[in-house]
A tleap script that builds the chain and sets N, CA, C and O, in Angstrom:
source leaprc.protein.ff14SB
mol = sequence {
  NMET ALA THR THR LEU GLN ILE GLN THR ILE
  CYS ASP LEU LEU ILE ASP SER ASN THR THR
  ALA SER SER PHE VAL LEU THR LEU LEU THR
  GLN ARG GLU TYR ASN ALA ASN PRO CYS THR
  GLN ASP LEU LEU HIE ASN SER ARG SER LEU
  LEU SER ALA PHE LEU GLU HIE PRO GLN SER
  SER ASN ASP VAL TRP LYS TRP ALA SER SER
  VAL VAL LYS GLN LYS TYR GLY GLN SER ILE
  GLN ASP LEU ALA GLU LYS ASP THR GLY TRP
  HIE PHE GLY ALA MET HIE ALA SER GLU SER
  TRP ASP VAL ALA GLY CYS TRP GLY LEU GLU
  ARG SER ALA MET VAL SER SER GLU ASP ASN
  ALA GLU GLU ASN THR ARG GLN ASN VAL VAL
  MET ARG CARG
}
set mol.1.N position { -13.563 2.950 -18.130 }
set mol.1.CA position { -12.626 3.249 -19.176 }
set mol.1.C position { -13.275 4.272 -20.002 }
set mol.1.O position { -14.500 4.276 -20.120 }
set mol.2.N position { -12.462 5.219 -20.635 }
set mol.2.CA position { -12.962 6.178 -21.488 }
set mol.2.C position { -13.256 5.344 -22.916 }
set mol.2.O position { -12.725 4.277 -23.222 }
set mol.3.N position { -14.146 6.028 -23.643 }
set mol.3.CA position { -14.514 5.650 -24.890 }
set mol.3.C position { -13.478 6.069 -25.963 }
set mol.3.O position { -12.726 6.990 -25.644 }
set mol.4.N position { -13.338 5.531 -27.166 }
set mol.4.CA position { -12.529 5.950 -28.098 }
set mol.4.C position { -12.619 7.353 -28.548 }
set mol.4.O position { -11.646 7.999 -28.937 }
set mol.5.N position { -13.988 7.853 -28.471 }
set mol.5.CA position { -14.255 9.257 -28.967 }
set mol.5.C position { -13.652 10.131 -27.783 }
set mol.5.O position { -12.948 11.108 -28.041 }
set mol.6.N position { -13.941 9.762 -26.500 }
set mol.6.CA position { -13.428 10.514 -25.296 }
set mol.6.C position { -11.863 10.766 -25.383 }
set mol.6.O position { -11.368 11.878 -25.203 }
set mol.7.N position { -11.206 9.735 -25.649 }
set mol.7.CA position { -9.702 9.648 -25.696 }
set mol.7.C position { -9.214 10.477 -26.967 }
set mol.7.O position { -8.159 11.106 -26.891 }
set mol.8.N position { -9.935 10.483 -28.078 }
set mol.8.CA position { -9.477 11.214 -29.134 }
set mol.8.C position { -9.749 12.667 -28.987 }
set mol.8.O position { -8.999 13.478 -29.530 }
set mol.9.N position { -10.663 13.006 -28.363 }
set mol.9.CA position { -11.185 14.425 -27.986 }
set mol.9.C position { -10.089 15.068 -26.922 }
set mol.9.O position { -9.675 16.226 -26.971 }
set mol.10.N position { -9.744 14.155 -26.041 }
set mol.10.CA position { -8.744 14.776 -25.092 }
set mol.10.C position { -7.304 14.840 -25.736 }
set mol.10.O position { -6.555 15.775 -25.453 }
set mol.11.N position { -6.942 13.888 -26.560 }
set mol.11.CA position { -5.723 13.906 -27.347 }
set mol.11.C position { -5.734 15.218 -28.265 }
set mol.11.O position { -4.723 15.913 -28.371 }
set mol.12.N position { -6.815 15.488 -28.856 }
set mol.12.CA position { -6.990 16.575 -29.761 }
set mol.12.C position { -6.743 17.924 -28.875 }
set mol.12.O position { -6.015 18.826 -29.290 }
set mol.13.N position { -7.354 17.975 -27.733 }
set mol.13.CA position { -7.282 19.163 -26.999 }
set mol.13.C position { -5.776 19.359 -26.485 }
set mol.13.O position { -5.245 20.469 -26.484 }
set mol.14.N position { -5.175 18.278 -26.079 }
set mol.14.CA position { -3.861 18.390 -25.742 }
set mol.14.C position { -2.872 18.939 -26.869 }
set mol.14.O position { -1.911 19.687 -26.684 }
set mol.15.N position { -3.275 18.455 -27.959 }
set mol.15.CA position { -2.345 18.791 -29.298 }
set mol.15.C position { -2.698 20.388 -29.548 }
set mol.15.O position { -1.793 21.216 -29.654 }
set mol.16.N position { -3.968 20.712 -29.625 }
set mol.16.CA position { -4.427 21.898 -29.810 }
set mol.16.C position { -3.834 23.018 -28.827 }
set mol.16.O position { -3.639 24.195 -29.131 }
set mol.17.N position { -3.597 22.443 -27.644 }
set mol.17.CA position { -3.065 23.403 -26.548 }
set mol.17.C position { -1.607 23.165 -26.541 }
set mol.17.O position { -1.023 23.668 -25.581 }
set mol.18.N position { -0.868 22.498 -27.412 }
set mol.18.CA position { 0.576 22.523 -27.614 }
set mol.18.C position { 1.100 21.835 -26.197 }
set mol.18.O position { 2.205 22.142 -25.751 }
set mol.19.N position { 0.325 20.981 -25.587 }
set mol.19.CA position { 0.720 20.261 -24.503 }
set mol.19.C position { 0.803 18.756 -24.684 }
set mol.19.O position { -0.063 18.140 -25.305 }
set mol.20.N position { 1.915 18.143 -24.102 }
set mol.20.CA position { 1.966 16.699 -24.115 }
set mol.20.C position { 1.226 16.032 -23.070 }
set mol.20.O position { 0.914 16.671 -22.065 }
set mol.21.N position { 0.886 14.722 -23.206 }
set mol.21.CA position { 0.055 14.051 -22.172 }
set mol.21.C position { 1.097 13.903 -20.958 }
set mol.21.O position { 0.606 13.906 -19.829 }
set mol.22.N position { 2.422 13.780 -21.078 }
set mol.22.CA position { 3.341 13.644 -19.990 }
set mol.22.C position { 3.431 14.884 -19.307 }
set mol.22.O position { 3.484 14.861 -18.078 }
set mol.23.N position { 3.458 16.070 -19.979 }
set mol.23.CA position { 3.763 17.285 -19.290 }
set mol.23.C position { 2.469 17.570 -18.366 }
set mol.23.O position { 2.550 17.941 -17.195 }
set mol.24.N position { 1.331 17.355 -19.026 }
set mol.24.CA position { -0.035 17.543 -18.450 }
set mol.24.C position { 0.034 16.705 -17.039 }
set mol.24.O position { -0.227 17.239 -15.961 }
set mol.25.N position { 0.381 15.453 -17.161 }
set mol.25.CA position { 0.335 14.656 -15.969 }
set mol.25.C position { 1.345 15.155 -14.934 }
set mol.25.O position { 1.036 15.283 -13.749 }
set mol.26.N position { 2.538 15.430 -15.406 }
set mol.26.CA position { 3.648 15.885 -14.479 }
set mol.26.C position { 3.290 17.177 -13.862 }
set mol.26.O position { 3.645 17.372 -12.700 }
set mol.27.N position { 2.642 18.064 -14.487 }
set mol.27.CA position { 2.301 19.235 -13.956 }
set mol.27.C position { 1.337 18.988 -12.912 }
set mol.27.O position { 1.528 19.521 -11.818 }
set mol.28.N position { 0.277 18.219 -13.105 }
set mol.28.CA position { -0.719 17.889 -12.145 }
set mol.28.C position { -0.017 17.280 -10.735 }
set mol.28.O position { -0.386 17.619 -9.610 }
set mol.29.N position { 0.913 16.453 -10.972 }
set mol.29.CA position { 1.535 15.721 -9.811 }
set mol.29.C position { 2.660 16.540 -9.151 }
set mol.29.O position { 3.082 16.220 -8.040 }
set mol.30.N position { 3.136 17.574 -9.815 }
set mol.30.CA position { 4.323 18.306 -9.202 }
set mol.30.C position { 3.912 19.718 -8.665 }
set mol.30.O position { 4.568 20.248 -7.767 }
set mol.31.N position { 2.870 20.294 -9.198 }
set mol.31.CA position { 2.497 21.704 -8.906 }
set mol.31.C position { 1.462 21.671 -7.773 }
set mol.31.O position { 0.413 21.041 -7.907 }
set mol.32.N position { 1.754 22.339 -6.682 }
set mol.32.CA position { 0.977 22.356 -5.458 }
set mol.32.C position { -0.503 22.863 -5.782 }
set mol.32.O position { -1.492 22.328 -5.280 }
set mol.33.N position { -0.563 23.887 -6.620 }
set mol.33.CA position { -2.001 24.403 -6.809 }
set mol.33.C position { -2.946 23.409 -7.438 }
set mol.33.O position { -4.160 23.607 -7.438 }
set mol.34.N position { -2.353 22.265 -8.009 }
set mol.34.CA position { -3.379 21.231 -8.437 }
set mol.34.C position { -3.525 20.208 -7.711 }
set mol.34.O position { -4.104 19.231 -8.186 }
set mol.35.N position { -3.021 20.188 -6.351 }
set mol.35.CA position { -3.111 19.046 -5.356 }
set mol.35.C position { -4.675 18.598 -5.233 }
set mol.35.O position { -5.028 17.425 -5.351 }
set mol.36.N position { -5.503 19.605 -4.999 }
set mol.36.CA position { -6.853 19.131 -4.858 }
set mol.36.C position { -7.789 18.994 -6.227 }
set mol.36.O position { -9.005 18.818 -6.154 }
set mol.37.N position { -7.150 19.087 -7.336 }
set mol.37.CA position { -7.680 19.006 -8.578 }
set mol.37.C position { -8.252 17.593 -8.740 }
set mol.37.O position { -7.551 16.629 -8.431 }
set mol.38.N position { -9.550 17.419 -9.233 }
set mol.38.CA position { -10.063 15.902 -9.429 }
set mol.38.C position { -9.154 15.076 -10.302 }
set mol.38.O position { -8.978 13.876 -10.090 }
set mol.39.N position { -8.520 15.803 -11.387 }
set mol.39.CA position { -7.622 14.810 -12.186 }
set mol.39.C position { -6.461 14.379 -11.362 }
set mol.39.O position { -6.114 13.199 -11.421 }
set mol.40.N position { -5.805 15.250 -10.570 }
set mol.40.CA position { -4.705 14.871 -9.760 }
set mol.40.C position { -5.132 13.716 -8.817 }
set mol.40.O position { -4.492 12.668 -8.731 }
set mol.41.N position { -6.249 13.980 -8.124 }
set mol.41.CA position { -6.676 12.896 -7.182 }
set mol.41.C position { -6.927 11.596 -7.752 }
set mol.41.O position { -6.659 10.539 -7.181 }
set mol.42.N position { -7.541 11.722 -9.097 }
set mol.42.CA position { -7.742 10.504 -9.795 }
set mol.42.C position { -6.361 9.651 -10.000 }
set mol.42.O position { -6.250 8.459 -9.711 }
set mol.43.N position { -5.395 10.421 -10.517 }
set mol.43.CA position { -4.017 9.937 -10.836 }
set mol.43.C position { -3.507 9.312 -9.469 }
set mol.43.O position { -3.063 8.165 -9.514 }
set mol.44.N position { -3.538 9.948 -8.326 }
set mol.44.CA position { -3.003 9.445 -7.215 }
set mol.44.C position { -3.851 8.231 -6.612 }
set mol.44.O position { -3.264 7.356 -5.975 }
set mol.45.N position { -5.107 8.183 -6.795 }
set mol.45.CA position { -5.950 7.042 -6.455 }
set mol.45.C position { -5.586 5.887 -7.316 }
set mol.45.O position { -5.642 4.766 -6.810 }
set mol.46.N position { -5.218 6.023 -8.569 }
set mol.46.CA position { -4.987 4.944 -9.425 }
set mol.46.C position { -3.552 4.733 -9.740 }
set mol.46.O position { -3.239 4.109 -10.754 }
set mol.47.N position { -2.640 5.230 -8.909 }
set mol.47.CA position { -1.208 5.143 -9.164 }
set mol.47.C position { -0.770 3.671 -9.400 }
set mol.47.O position { -0.056 3.405 -10.367 }
set mol.48.N position { -1.149 2.791 -8.607 }
set mol.48.CA position { -0.809 1.238 -8.897 }
set mol.48.C position { -1.162 0.784 -10.183 }
set mol.48.O position { -0.367 0.146 -10.873 }
set mol.49.N position { -2.375 1.089 -10.577 }
set mol.49.CA position { -2.795 0.736 -11.939 }
set mol.49.C position { -1.885 1.277 -13.016 }
set mol.49.O position { -1.489 0.611 -13.973 }
set mol.50.N position { -1.597 2.498 -12.787 }
set mol.50.CA position { -0.773 3.294 -13.828 }
set mol.50.C position { 0.623 2.640 -13.885 }
set mol.50.O position { 1.112 2.266 -14.951 }
set mol.51.N position { 1.204 2.526 -12.773 }
set mol.51.CA position { 2.565 1.827 -12.694 }
set mol.51.C position { 2.483 0.586 -13.408 }
set mol.51.O position { 3.320 0.302 -14.265 }
set mol.52.N position { 1.424 -0.257 -13.080 }
set mol.52.CA position { 1.370 -1.536 -13.718 }
set mol.52.C position { 1.281 -1.511 -15.108 }
set mol.52.O position { 1.876 -2.323 -15.817 }
set mol.53.N position { 0.497 -0.531 -15.575 }
set mol.53.CA position { 0.416 -0.319 -17.077 }
set mol.53.C position { 1.648 -0.022 -17.613 }
set mol.53.O position { 1.960 -0.609 -18.649 }
set mol.54.N position { 2.474 0.830 -17.087 }
set mol.54.CA position { 3.735 1.121 -17.643 }
set mol.54.C position { 4.749 -0.125 -17.658 }
set mol.54.O position { 5.540 -0.351 -18.574 }
set mol.55.N position { 4.606 -0.845 -16.573 }
set mol.55.CA position { 5.416 -2.147 -16.430 }
set mol.55.C position { 5.039 -3.105 -17.469 }
set mol.55.O position { 5.900 -3.739 -18.080 }
set mol.56.N position { 3.810 -3.234 -17.688 }
set mol.56.CA position { 3.319 -4.233 -18.648 }
set mol.56.C position { 3.302 -3.809 -20.177 }
set mol.56.O position { 2.952 -4.635 -21.020 }
set mol.57.N position { 3.696 -2.466 -20.552 }
set mol.57.CA position { 3.673 -2.090 -21.810 }
set mol.57.C position { 5.039 -2.428 -22.342 }
set mol.57.O position { 6.063 -2.132 -21.726 }
set mol.58.N position { 5.033 -3.109 -23.602 }
set mol.58.CA position { 6.331 -3.635 -24.097 }
set mol.58.C position { 7.311 -2.411 -24.329 }
set mol.58.O position { 8.509 -2.694 -24.325 }
set mol.59.N position { 6.999 -1.246 -24.505 }
set mol.59.CA position { 7.905 -0.200 -24.870 }
set mol.59.C position { 8.398 0.527 -23.619 }
set mol.59.O position { 9.326 1.327 -23.736 }
set mol.60.N position { 7.888 0.320 -22.537 }
set mol.60.CA position { 8.317 0.992 -21.199 }
set mol.60.C position { 8.691 -0.045 -20.179 }
set mol.60.O position { 9.247 0.296 -19.135 }
set mol.61.N position { 8.408 -1.296 -20.441 }
set mol.61.CA position { 8.707 -2.219 -19.317 }
set mol.61.C position { 10.062 -2.403 -18.794 }
set mol.61.O position { 10.231 -2.596 -17.590 }
set mol.62.N position { 11.174 -2.350 -19.735 }
set mol.62.CA position { 12.618 -2.382 -19.377 }
set mol.62.C position { 12.860 -1.100 -18.616 }
set mol.62.O position { 13.448 -1.246 -17.545 }
set mol.63.N position { 12.550 0.025 -18.932 }
set mol.63.CA position { 12.806 1.302 -18.329 }
set mol.63.C position { 12.115 1.215 -16.893 }
set mol.63.O position { 12.784 1.506 -15.902 }
set mol.64.N position { 10.954 0.868 -16.785 }
set mol.64.CA position { 10.244 0.737 -15.385 }
set mol.64.C position { 10.984 -0.128 -14.526 }
set mol.64.O position { 11.130 0.244 -13.361 }
set mol.65.N position { 11.495 -1.254 -14.900 }
set mol.65.CA position { 12.282 -2.191 -14.100 }
set mol.65.C position { 13.554 -1.455 -13.788 }
set mol.65.O position { 13.880 -1.470 -12.601 }
set mol.66.N position { 14.319 -0.827 -14.607 }
set mol.66.CA position { 15.503 -0.087 -14.381 }
set mol.66.C position { 15.247 0.776 -13.228 }
set mol.66.O position { 15.873 0.689 -12.172 }
set mol.67.N position { 14.163 1.740 -13.495 }
set mol.67.CA position { 13.844 2.728 -12.574 }
set mol.67.C position { 13.580 2.077 -11.135 }
set mol.67.O position { 14.216 2.475 -10.159 }
set mol.68.N position { 12.664 1.109 -11.041 }
set mol.68.CA position { 12.424 0.393 -9.872 }
set mol.68.C position { 13.606 -0.093 -9.086 }
set mol.68.O position { 13.750 0.098 -7.878 }
set mol.69.N position { 14.447 -0.743 -9.872 }
set mol.69.CA position { 15.738 -1.238 -9.328 }
set mol.69.C position { 16.601 -0.270 -8.777 }
set mol.69.O position { 17.186 -0.510 -7.721 }
set mol.70.N position { 16.779 1.061 -9.522 }
set mol.70.CA position { 17.392 2.139 -9.030 }
set mol.70.C position { 16.937 2.760 -7.748 }
set mol.70.O position { 17.687 3.122 -6.841 }
set mol.71.N position { 15.593 2.850 -7.766 }
set mol.71.CA position { 15.029 3.409 -6.457 }
set mol.71.C position { 15.211 2.510 -5.318 }
set mol.71.O position { 15.486 3.011 -4.227 }
set mol.72.N position { 15.085 1.185 -5.444 }
set mol.72.CA position { 15.278 0.246 -4.370 }
set mol.72.C position { 16.734 0.192 -3.705 }
set mol.72.O position { 16.954 0.065 -2.500 }
set mol.73.N position { 17.759 0.322 -4.804 }
set mol.73.CA position { 19.116 0.291 -4.489 }
set mol.73.C position { 19.396 1.657 -3.656 }
set mol.73.O position { 20.190 1.630 -2.716 }
set mol.74.N position { 18.758 2.792 -4.005 }
set mol.74.CA position { 18.981 4.044 -3.438 }
set mol.74.C position { 18.429 3.982 -1.905 }
set mol.74.O position { 19.021 4.409 -0.913 }
set mol.75.N position { 17.335 3.439 -1.942 }
set mol.75.CA position { 16.416 3.343 -0.456 }
set mol.75.C position { 17.329 2.358 0.437 }
set mol.75.O position { 17.649 2.637 1.593 }
set mol.76.N position { 17.680 1.280 -0.168 }
set mol.76.CA position { 18.466 0.316 0.742 }
set mol.76.C position { 19.900 0.947 1.218 }
set mol.76.O position { 20.359 0.919 2.360 }
set mol.77.N position { 20.494 1.525 0.044 }
set mol.77.CA position { 21.762 2.194 0.469 }
set mol.77.C position { 21.575 3.340 1.594 }
set mol.77.O position { 22.362 3.388 2.539 }
set mol.78.N position { 20.617 4.169 1.479 }
set mol.78.CA position { 20.323 5.104 2.407 }
set mol.78.C position { 20.018 4.449 3.949 }
set mol.78.O position { 20.467 4.917 4.996 }
set mol.79.N position { 19.328 3.505 3.855 }
set mol.79.CA position { 19.081 2.746 5.084 }
set mol.79.C position { 20.256 2.218 5.768 }
set mol.79.O position { 20.374 2.264 6.992 }
set mol.80.N position { 21.283 1.627 4.841 }
set mol.80.CA position { 22.465 1.093 5.432 }
set mol.80.C position { 23.261 2.162 6.005 }
set mol.80.O position { 23.856 2.024 7.074 }
set mol.81.N position { 23.286 3.308 5.260 }
set mol.81.CA position { 24.034 4.537 5.713 }
set mol.81.C position { 23.476 5.015 7.044 }
set mol.81.O position { 24.228 5.288 7.980 }
set mol.82.N position { 22.212 5.112 7.120 }
set mol.82.CA position { 21.480 5.567 8.319 }
set mol.82.C position { 21.879 4.620 9.499 }
set mol.82.O position { 22.248 5.080 10.580 }
set mol.83.N position { 21.792 3.280 9.251 }
set mol.83.CA position { 22.203 2.447 10.419 }
set mol.83.C position { 23.605 2.306 10.817 }
set mol.83.O position { 23.928 1.780 11.882 }
set mol.84.N position { 24.557 2.839 9.846 }
set mol.84.CA position { 25.852 2.718 10.072 }
set mol.84.C position { 26.371 3.818 10.882 }
set mol.84.O position { 27.472 3.755 11.429 }
set mol.85.N position { 25.531 4.902 10.970 }
set mol.85.CA position { 25.847 6.174 11.738 }
set mol.85.C position { 26.129 5.798 13.249 }
set mol.85.O position { 25.458 4.949 13.835 }
set mol.86.N position { 27.086 6.436 13.788 }
set mol.86.CA position { 27.370 6.122 15.214 }
set mol.86.C position { 26.234 6.375 16.150 }
set mol.86.O position { 25.944 5.608 17.068 }
set mol.87.N position { 25.601 7.492 15.874 }
set mol.87.CA position { 24.388 7.792 16.714 }
set mol.87.C position { 23.337 6.669 16.862 }
set mol.87.O position { 22.607 6.622 17.851 }
set mol.88.N position { 23.279 5.815 15.916 }
set mol.88.CA position { 22.085 4.729 15.969 }
set mol.88.C position { 22.661 3.557 16.924 }
set mol.88.O position { 21.809 2.759 17.314 }
set mol.89.N position { 23.834 3.368 17.302 }
set mol.89.CA position { 24.364 2.368 18.003 }
set mol.89.C position { 24.598 1.100 17.251 }
set mol.89.O position { 24.945 0.097 17.875 }
set mol.90.N position { 24.431 1.069 15.929 }
set mol.90.CA position { 24.696 0.115 15.195 }
set mol.90.C position { 26.056 0.179 14.360 }
set mol.90.O position { 26.337 -0.644 13.489 }
set mol.91.N position { 26.876 1.267 14.731 }
set mol.91.CA position { 27.994 1.577 13.991 }
set mol.91.C position { 29.027 0.364 14.059 }
set mol.91.O position { 29.261 -0.215 15.120 }
set mol.92.N position { 29.601 0.037 12.901 }
set mol.92.CA position { 30.605 -1.119 12.929 }
set mol.92.C position { 31.969 -0.482 12.897 }
set mol.92.O position { 32.383 0.269 12.014 }
set mol.93.N position { 32.689 -0.924 14.098 }
set mol.93.CA position { 33.946 -0.460 14.372 }
set mol.93.C position { 34.939 -1.395 13.870 }
set mol.93.O position { 34.963 -2.484 14.445 }
set mol.94.N position { 35.744 -1.211 12.943 }
set mol.94.CA position { 36.640 -2.168 12.368 }
set mol.94.C position { 37.849 -2.414 13.311 }
set mol.94.O position { 38.534 -3.426 13.160 }
set mol.95.N position { 38.131 -1.480 14.308 }
set mol.95.CA position { 39.220 -1.632 15.183 }
set mol.95.C position { 38.938 -2.868 16.157 }
set mol.95.O position { 39.859 -3.462 16.716 }
set mol.96.N position { 37.655 -3.194 16.308 }
set mol.96.CA position { 37.230 -4.209 17.288 }
set mol.96.C position { 36.767 -5.429 16.634 }
set mol.96.O position { 36.244 -6.342 17.273 }
set mol.97.N position { 36.955 -5.463 15.343 }
set mol.97.CA position { 36.627 -6.736 14.511 }
set mol.97.C position { 37.711 -7.772 14.572 }
set mol.97.O position { 38.901 -7.481 14.689 }
set mol.98.N position { 37.247 -8.982 14.489 }
set mol.98.CA position { 38.110 -10.080 14.310 }
set mol.98.C position { 37.719 -10.958 13.130 }
set mol.98.O position { 36.683 -10.798 12.485 }
set mol.99.N position { 38.655 -11.923 12.893 }
set mol.99.CA position { 38.299 -12.619 11.541 }
set mol.99.C position { 37.464 -13.930 11.947 }
set mol.99.O position { 37.171 -14.753 11.080 }
set mol.100.N position { 37.081 -14.106 13.315 }
set mol.100.CA position { 36.082 -15.226 13.642 }
set mol.100.C position { 34.850 -14.652 14.181 }
set mol.100.O position { 34.787 -13.524 14.671 }
set mol.101.N position { 33.928 -15.423 14.080 }
set mol.101.CA position { 32.528 -15.116 14.448 }
set mol.101.C position { 32.004 -16.154 15.316 }
set mol.101.O position { 31.911 -17.309 14.902 }
set mol.102.N position { 31.644 -15.818 16.522 }
set mol.102.CA position { 31.267 -16.780 17.464 }
set mol.102.C position { 29.642 -16.808 17.572 }
set mol.102.O position { 29.051 -15.825 18.019 }
set mol.103.N position { 29.014 -17.852 17.190 }
set mol.103.CA position { 27.497 -18.043 17.128 }
set mol.103.C position { 26.970 -17.593 18.446 }
set mol.103.O position { 26.084 -16.742 18.513 }
set mol.104.N position { 27.564 -18.215 19.615 }
set mol.104.CA position { 26.986 -17.907 20.911 }
set mol.104.C position { 27.126 -16.614 21.268 }
set mol.104.O position { 26.190 -16.031 21.815 }
set mol.105.N position { 28.221 -16.040 21.027 }
set mol.105.CA position { 28.484 -14.605 21.373 }
set mol.105.C position { 27.554 -13.694 20.550 }
set mol.105.O position { 27.101 -12.673 21.067 }
set mol.106.N position { 27.266 -14.025 19.323 }
set mol.106.CA position { 26.462 -13.207 18.603 }
set mol.106.C position { 25.016 -13.026 19.189 }
set mol.106.O position { 24.465 -11.925 19.176 }
set mol.107.N position { 24.416 -14.175 19.715 }
set mol.107.CA position { 23.192 -14.169 20.284 }
set mol.107.C position { 23.117 -13.724 21.755 }
set mol.107.O position { 22.060 -13.617 22.378 }
set mol.108.N position { 24.423 -13.461 22.278 }
set mol.108.CA position { 24.509 -13.132 23.698 }
set mol.108.C position { 24.363 -14.232 24.675 }
set mol.108.O position { 23.886 -14.051 25.796 }
set mol.109.N position { 24.786 -15.395 24.229 }
set mol.109.CA position { 24.658 -16.728 24.991 }
set mol.109.C position { 25.906 -16.967 25.547 }
set mol.109.O position { 26.898 -16.584 24.928 }
set mol.110.N position { 26.028 -17.563 26.660 }
set mol.110.CA position { 27.288 -18.150 27.322 }
set mol.110.C position { 27.498 -19.359 26.393 }
set mol.110.O position { 26.611 -19.989 25.817 }
set mol.111.N position { 28.924 -19.591 26.345 }
set mol.111.CA position { 29.348 -20.758 25.587 }
set mol.111.C position { 28.728 -22.096 26.083 }
set mol.111.O position { 28.414 -22.984 25.290 }
set mol.112.N position { 28.572 -22.197 27.379 }
set mol.112.CA position { 27.965 -23.378 28.045 }
set mol.112.C position { 26.665 -23.504 27.663 }
set mol.112.O position { 26.245 -24.661 27.686 }
set mol.113.N position { 25.840 -22.591 27.292 }
set mol.113.CA position { 24.409 -22.719 27.082 }
set mol.113.C position { 24.330 -23.353 25.591 }
set mol.113.O position { 23.241 -23.757 25.182 }
set mol.114.N position { 25.458 -23.436 24.806 }
set mol.114.CA position { 25.402 -24.052 23.576 }
set mol.114.C position { 25.382 -25.577 23.764 }
set mol.114.O position { 24.857 -26.295 22.913 }
set mol.115.N position { 25.930 -26.056 24.830 }
set mol.115.CA position { 25.986 -27.472 25.071 }
set mol.115.C position { 25.149 -27.969 26.093 }
set mol.115.O position { 25.254 -27.630 27.272 }
set mol.116.N position { 24.265 -28.819 25.624 }
set mol.116.CA position { 23.090 -29.296 26.388 }
set mol.116.C position { 23.440 -30.395 27.538 }
set mol.116.O position { 22.730 -30.434 28.544 }
set mol.117.N position { 24.448 -31.215 27.397 }
set mol.117.CA position { 24.850 -32.091 28.435 }
set mol.117.C position { 26.162 -32.617 28.245 }
set mol.117.O position { 26.643 -32.592 27.112 }
set mol.118.N position { 26.832 -33.109 29.243 }
set mol.118.CA position { 28.279 -33.638 29.258 }
set mol.118.C position { 28.307 -34.794 28.106 }
set mol.118.O position { 29.236 -34.907 27.306 }
set mol.119.N position { 27.272 -35.550 28.134 }
set mol.119.CA position { 27.301 -36.791 27.232 }
set mol.119.C position { 27.462 -36.454 25.817 }
set mol.119.O position { 28.224 -37.118 25.114 }
set mol.120.N position { 26.763 -35.417 25.331 }
set mol.120.CA position { 26.856 -35.023 23.891 }
set mol.120.C position { 27.498 -33.741 23.649 }
set mol.120.O position { 27.393 -33.182 22.557 }
set mol.121.N position { 28.203 -33.218 24.685 }
set mol.121.CA position { 29.092 -32.013 24.542 }
set mol.121.C position { 29.794 -31.888 23.247 }
set mol.121.O position { 29.638 -30.927 22.494 }
set mol.122.N position { 30.566 -32.884 23.016 }
set mol.122.CA position { 31.490 -32.899 21.932 }
set mol.122.C position { 30.689 -32.820 20.581 }
set mol.122.O position { 31.136 -32.141 19.656 }
set mol.123.N position { 29.532 -33.496 20.465 }
set mol.123.CA position { 28.894 -33.318 19.234 }
set mol.123.C position { 28.084 -31.925 19.099 }
set mol.123.O position { 27.930 -31.421 17.987 }
set mol.124.N position { 27.569 -31.317 20.275 }
set mol.124.CA position { 27.125 -30.082 20.196 }
set mol.124.C position { 28.183 -28.949 19.836 }
set mol.124.O position { 27.972 -28.006 19.074 }
set mol.125.N position { 29.213 -29.183 20.441 }
set mol.125.CA position { 30.359 -28.156 20.283 }
set mol.125.C position { 30.679 -28.303 18.816 }
set mol.125.O position { 30.920 -27.282 18.171 }
set mol.126.N position { 30.704 -29.501 18.226 }
set mol.126.CA position { 31.195 -29.535 16.816 }
set mol.126.C position { 30.207 -28.826 15.933 }
set mol.126.O position { 30.632 -28.291 14.909 }
set mol.127.N position { 28.907 -28.769 16.239 }
set mol.127.CA position { 27.735 -28.285 15.514 }
set mol.127.C position { 27.578 -26.727 15.786 }
set mol.127.O position { 26.989 -26.004 14.984 }
set mol.128.N position { 28.074 -26.308 16.825 }
set mol.128.CA position { 28.000 -24.939 17.230 }
set mol.128.C position { 29.372 -24.185 17.440 }
set mol.128.O position { 29.496 -23.230 18.207 }
set mol.129.N position { 30.365 -24.706 16.690 }
set mol.129.CA position { 31.616 -23.986 16.875 }
set mol.129.C position { 31.700 -22.540 16.374 }
set mol.129.O position { 30.761 -21.994 15.794 }
set mol.130.N position { 32.752 -22.012 16.603 }
set mol.130.CA position { 32.931 -20.732 16.098 }
set mol.130.C position { 33.015 -20.721 14.539 }
set mol.130.O position { 33.834 -21.414 13.936 }
set mol.131.N position { 32.177 -19.944 13.958 }
set mol.131.CA position { 32.135 -19.983 12.562 }
set mol.131.C position { 33.166 -18.983 11.961 }
set mol.131.O position { 33.253 -17.836 12.399 }
set mol.132.N position { 33.877 -19.406 11.032 }
set mol.132.CA position { 34.975 -18.557 10.331 }
set mol.132.C position { 34.595 -18.245 9.095 }
set mol.132.O position { 33.918 -19.036 8.439 }
set mol.133.N position { 35.002 -16.984 8.583 }
set mol.133.CA position { 34.645 -16.579 7.324 }
set mol.133.C position { 35.648 -17.159 6.323 }
set mol.133.O position { 35.526 -16.926 5.121 }
savepdb mol mol.pdb
quit
């Protein structure tokens, strides 16, 4: 960790340069010419710690949670869209849908595979019947 004097010196340099800490960090992370810069590499190497510090800080915690939730929703939404495309083979065709769902059919099993013997066929059938929504 940096000492108080080091932190104050850096803060003074940023102020004297008319640069904010956030613009400095964002420039390092978004401008290609700084990719190999030791400061950029340090930020990248410590990204989990930095994100955790933002999450734990009382003034930024709510914003970080909202941001993370938004990113996850966006990623999941895109994954669902990608899966739903016809080219993937997972496309859902509403024309072929029914209001019932057969457990055996879902797993590619024959109906008879769900019943283990004639003696308890009725009990097994009751437990493995077609599930309805």
